C-alpha positions as CSV (number, residue, x, y, z in Angstrom):
1,M,-46.7,-9.4,-40.1
2,T,-43.8,-7.2,-38.9
3,P,-45.1,-5.2,-35.7
4,S,-44.9,-1.5,-36.1
5,I,-42.0,0.7,-34.4
6,P,-43.5,3.0,-31.9
7,A,-42.6,6.6,-32.3
8,N,-40.1,6.9,-29.5
9,L,-36.6,8.5,-29.3
10,E,-34.9,6.4,-26.7
11,G,-31.3,6.1,-27.0
12,K,-31.2,9.1,-29.2
13,T,-29.4,12.5,-29.0
14,I,-31.3,15.2,-30.8
15,L,-30.2,18.6,-31.5
16,I,-33.2,21.5,-32.0
17,T,-32.6,25.1,-32.9
18,A,-34.8,28.0,-31.8
19,A,-35.9,25.6,-29.0
20,G,-36.6,28.5,-26.5
21,Q,-40.2,29.0,-27.7
22,G,-43.1,28.1,-30.3
23,I,-42.6,24.8,-32.2
24,G,-39.0,24.4,-31.1
25,R,-39.8,24.4,-27.3
26,A,-42.7,22.2,-27.7
27,S,-40.7,20.0,-29.9
28,A,-38.0,19.8,-27.2
29,L,-40.3,18.8,-24.4
30,A,-41.9,16.2,-27.0
31,C,-38.8,14.7,-27.8
32,L,-37.8,14.4,-24.0
33,A,-41.1,12.6,-23.3
34,A,-40.3,10.4,-26.0
35,G,-36.8,9.3,-24.4
36,A,-34.4,11.4,-26.5
37,D,-31.5,13.3,-24.9
38,V,-32.3,16.6,-26.1
39,I,-29.8,19.4,-27.0
40,A,-31.9,22.8,-27.0
41,S,-30.3,25.6,-28.7
42,D,-31.6,29.3,-28.9
43,I,-30.1,33.1,-28.6
44,Q,-32.2,33.8,-25.6
45,A,-30.8,32.5,-22.4
46,D,-34.0,33.4,-20.4
47,A,-36.3,31.2,-22.8
48,L,-33.7,28.5,-22.1
49,A,-34.0,28.6,-18.7
50,S,-37.7,28.8,-18.7
51,L,-37.5,25.5,-20.8
52,M,-35.3,23.7,-18.4
53,A,-37.7,24.8,-15.6
54,E,-40.5,23.0,-17.6
55,A,-38.6,19.9,-18.5
56,S,-40.2,16.6,-17.3
57,H,-36.5,14.9,-17.5
58,P,-34.1,17.8,-17.1
59,A,-31.3,15.3,-16.6
60,R,-31.7,14.5,-20.3
61,L,-31.8,18.2,-21.4
62,R,-29.1,20.4,-22.2
63,T,-29.5,23.7,-23.1
64,T,-26.8,26.1,-24.8
65,I,-26.6,29.5,-26.6
66,L,-26.5,29.1,-30.3
67,D,-26.7,31.7,-33.0
68,V,-27.2,29.8,-36.0
69,L,-26.0,32.7,-38.2
70,D,-22.5,32.4,-36.7
71,T,-20.5,29.6,-38.6
72,S,-17.8,29.5,-36.1
73,A,-20.2,29.1,-33.3
74,V,-22.1,26.1,-35.0
75,Q,-18.7,24.3,-35.9
76,A,-17.6,24.7,-32.2
77,L,-20.8,23.1,-30.9
78,A,-20.6,20.1,-33.5
79,A,-16.6,19.8,-32.3
80,E,-17.8,19.6,-28.7
81,L,-20.7,17.4,-28.8
82,A,-21.0,13.6,-29.5
83,P,-22.5,12.5,-32.9
84,L,-26.2,13.1,-33.2
85,H,-28.9,10.7,-34.1
86,G,-31.1,13.7,-35.0
87,L,-31.4,17.2,-36.2
88,F,-34.3,19.6,-36.1
89,N,-33.5,22.9,-37.8
90,C,-36.1,25.0,-36.4
91,A,-34.8,28.5,-36.4
92,G,-36.4,31.0,-38.9
93,V,-37.9,34.5,-39.5
94,V,-41.0,35.8,-41.2
95,H,-40.9,38.9,-43.4
96,H,-44.0,40.5,-44.2
97,G,-44.5,42.0,-47.6
98,S,-44.3,41.6,-51.2
99,V,-41.1,41.7,-53.4
100,L,-41.5,45.7,-53.5
101,D,-41.4,45.7,-49.8
102,C,-38.5,43.4,-49.5
103,D,-35.2,45.2,-49.6
104,E,-31.9,43.6,-49.7
105,A,-31.3,43.8,-46.1
106,A,-34.6,41.9,-45.3
107,W,-33.7,39.6,-48.2
108,D,-30.3,38.8,-46.7
109,L,-31.7,38.2,-43.2
110,S,-34.4,35.8,-44.5
111,M,-32.0,33.8,-46.8
112,D,-29.3,33.7,-43.9
113,L,-31.6,32.6,-41.1
114,N,-34.1,30.5,-42.9
115,V,-31.8,28.8,-45.3
116,K,-28.0,29.3,-44.9
117,S,-28.5,28.4,-41.2
118,M,-29.3,25.0,-42.4
119,L,-26.1,24.8,-44.6
120,R,-24.1,25.6,-41.5
121,T,-25.8,23.0,-39.2
122,L,-25.6,20.2,-42.0
123,R,-22.0,21.0,-42.9
124,A,-21.0,20.9,-39.0
125,F,-23.1,17.7,-37.8
126,L,-23.8,15.7,-40.8
127,P,-20.3,14.0,-41.1
128,G,-20.5,12.8,-37.4
129,M,-24.2,11.6,-38.1
130,L,-23.3,9.7,-41.2
131,A,-20.4,8.0,-39.5
132,Q,-22.4,6.9,-36.6
133,A,-25.0,5.8,-38.8
134,Q,-22.5,3.8,-40.9
135,R,-20.6,2.3,-37.6
136,T,-23.7,1.3,-35.9
137,G,-26.2,0.3,-38.7
138,G,-28.8,2.7,-37.3
139,G,-30.2,5.5,-39.0
140,A,-30.0,9.2,-38.7
141,A,-32.7,11.8,-39.5
142,V,-32.6,15.5,-40.2
143,L,-35.8,17.5,-40.2
144,N,-36.0,21.1,-41.7
145,M,-38.6,23.8,-40.8
146,A,-40.4,24.6,-44.1
147,S,-44.1,26.0,-44.3
148,M,-46.9,25.6,-46.3
149,A,-46.0,29.0,-47.5
150,S,-43.4,27.7,-50.0
151,S,-43.7,25.8,-53.1
152,V,-46.7,24.1,-51.5
153,K,-48.5,27.2,-51.8
154,G,-48.1,31.2,-52.2
155,F,-49.5,33.5,-49.8
156,P,-49.8,37.3,-50.0
157,N,-47.2,39.3,-48.4
158,R,-45.1,36.4,-47.7
159,F,-42.3,36.9,-50.8
160,A,-39.3,36.4,-48.9
161,Y,-40.6,33.8,-46.7
162,G,-42.1,31.8,-49.1
163,T,-39.0,32.0,-51.3
164,T,-36.8,30.7,-48.5
165,K,-39.1,27.9,-47.5
166,A,-39.4,26.7,-51.2
167,A,-35.6,26.5,-51.0
168,V,-35.7,24.5,-47.6
169,I,-37.8,21.9,-49.4
170,G,-35.4,21.7,-52.3
171,L,-32.7,21.6,-49.9
172,S,-34.1,19.0,-47.8
173,K,-34.8,16.7,-51.0
174,A,-31.1,17.2,-52.3
175,V,-29.7,15.9,-48.8
176,A,-32.3,13.1,-48.8
177,A,-31.1,12.1,-52.4
178,D,-27.4,12.5,-51.7
179,Y,-27.3,10.2,-48.4
180,V,-30.5,8.1,-48.6
181,K,-27.7,5.0,-49.0
182,Q,-26.0,5.9,-46.2
183,G,-28.8,5.7,-43.6
184,L,-29.6,9.1,-43.2
185,R,-33.1,10.5,-43.9
186,C,-33.9,14.3,-44.5
187,N,-37.4,15.6,-44.5
188,A,-39.2,19.1,-44.6
189,L,-41.9,20.2,-42.3
190,C,-44.6,22.5,-43.7
191,P,-47.0,23.7,-40.7
192,G,-49.9,25.9,-41.4
193,T,-50.6,28.9,-39.2
194,V,-49.5,28.1,-35.8
195,D,-50.4,30.2,-32.5
196,T,-46.8,30.9,-31.4
197,P,-45.1,34.1,-29.8
198,S,-43.9,34.9,-33.4
199,L,-47.5,34.8,-34.7
200,R,-48.7,36.7,-31.5
201,G,-46.1,39.4,-32.3
202,R,-47.2,39.8,-36.0
203,I,-50.9,40.2,-35.0
204,A,-50.3,42.7,-32.4
205,A,-48.1,44.7,-34.9
206,A,-51.1,44.8,-37.5
207,A,-53.0,47.9,-38.0
208,D,-56.3,46.2,-36.6
209,P,-55.0,43.2,-34.6
210,E,-58.4,41.8,-33.8
211,Q,-59.2,41.5,-37.6
212,A,-55.6,40.2,-38.2
213,E,-56.2,37.3,-35.6
214,K,-59.7,36.7,-37.4
215,D,-58.1,36.6,-41.0
216,F,-55.2,34.0,-39.8
217,I,-57.9,31.7,-38.6
218,A,-60.5,32.1,-41.4
219,R,-57.7,30.7,-44.0
220,Q,-57.6,27.5,-42.1
221,P,-60.7,25.1,-43.1
222,M,-60.6,23.7,-39.4
223,G,-61.5,26.9,-38.1
224,R,-58.7,27.6,-35.7
225,L,-55.0,28.0,-35.5
226,A,-52.9,25.1,-34.9
227,T,-51.2,24.9,-31.7
228,V,-47.7,23.9,-31.0
229,E,-48.9,20.6,-29.5
230,D,-50.3,20.0,-33.0
231,I,-47.0,20.0,-34.5
232,A,-44.7,18.5,-32.0
233,P,-45.8,14.9,-32.3
234,L,-45.0,14.8,-36.2
235,V,-41.6,16.1,-35.2
236,V,-41.2,13.3,-32.9
237,F,-42.4,10.8,-35.4
238,L,-40.2,12.3,-38.5
239,L,-37.0,12.2,-36.1
240,S,-38.0,8.3,-34.9
241,D,-37.4,5.2,-36.5
242,A,-41.2,4.9,-36.8
243,S,-40.6,7.0,-40.0
244,R,-37.7,4.8,-41.2
245,F,-39.3,4.5,-44.9
246,I,-39.7,8.4,-45.3
247,T,-37.3,10.6,-46.8
248,G,-37.0,13.5,-48.9
249,Q,-40.7,14.7,-48.3
250,A,-42.3,17.9,-47.5
251,I,-44.8,17.0,-45.0
252,S,-47.9,19.4,-44.5
253,V,-49.6,19.8,-41.3
254,D,-51.9,22.6,-42.0
255,G,-55.6,22.3,-41.0
256,G,-56.8,21.5,-44.4
257,V,-55.4,24.9,-45.9
258,T,-53.8,23.1,-48.9
259,I,-56.7,20.2,-49.5
């Protein structure tokens, strides 16, 4: 019987976007703990400084300002870095409202940040990842942030968000199909409602924040919000060789919402 491969990232270089807070931050710390060299990018310098201060292995963490809406900046970072073993596209935005609440500016931002940013990073980093995978015989992994609010399930007032996250699932499956024979795996992560600074901001902006928090909790059968620590281990797993036979999947971690 072949022994299982533990979910570790030793010897791998991983880039994580939106790593300054929330799931991105927890994932950066978890990847570090799993042995990876982590490049943590964000647009907020103070958040990256705080991440560096918290890192258990700061020598293996590099922080860099990166606006994933800026094609030139993404391409410049790719030209500067050695080829990656893993890429976690975590950046995104949640628009609140139905189709009648979504004007073209909100739609364009949602599409740009939630979907087109992945086009930018994939076009910039994928050639190096593929070349390295072919040269070394090892694999490479891409993980894209989707959501249970997508083609998985519809939610009220998540028109633009659900549309873009459904697109992320389709994007991930297409990339997986195109490069499966070249050693690249690509999956989409579909979390439930996670207690992050972004969620806390949406709760605070509600007409009745206390009720809004209760409503978010109530839709999860487990009776609580997910924590970022509930999500980060799955990120490590999907970027590691332990998931070497998983590609093209939309993987839900939603506390039972979509049972």
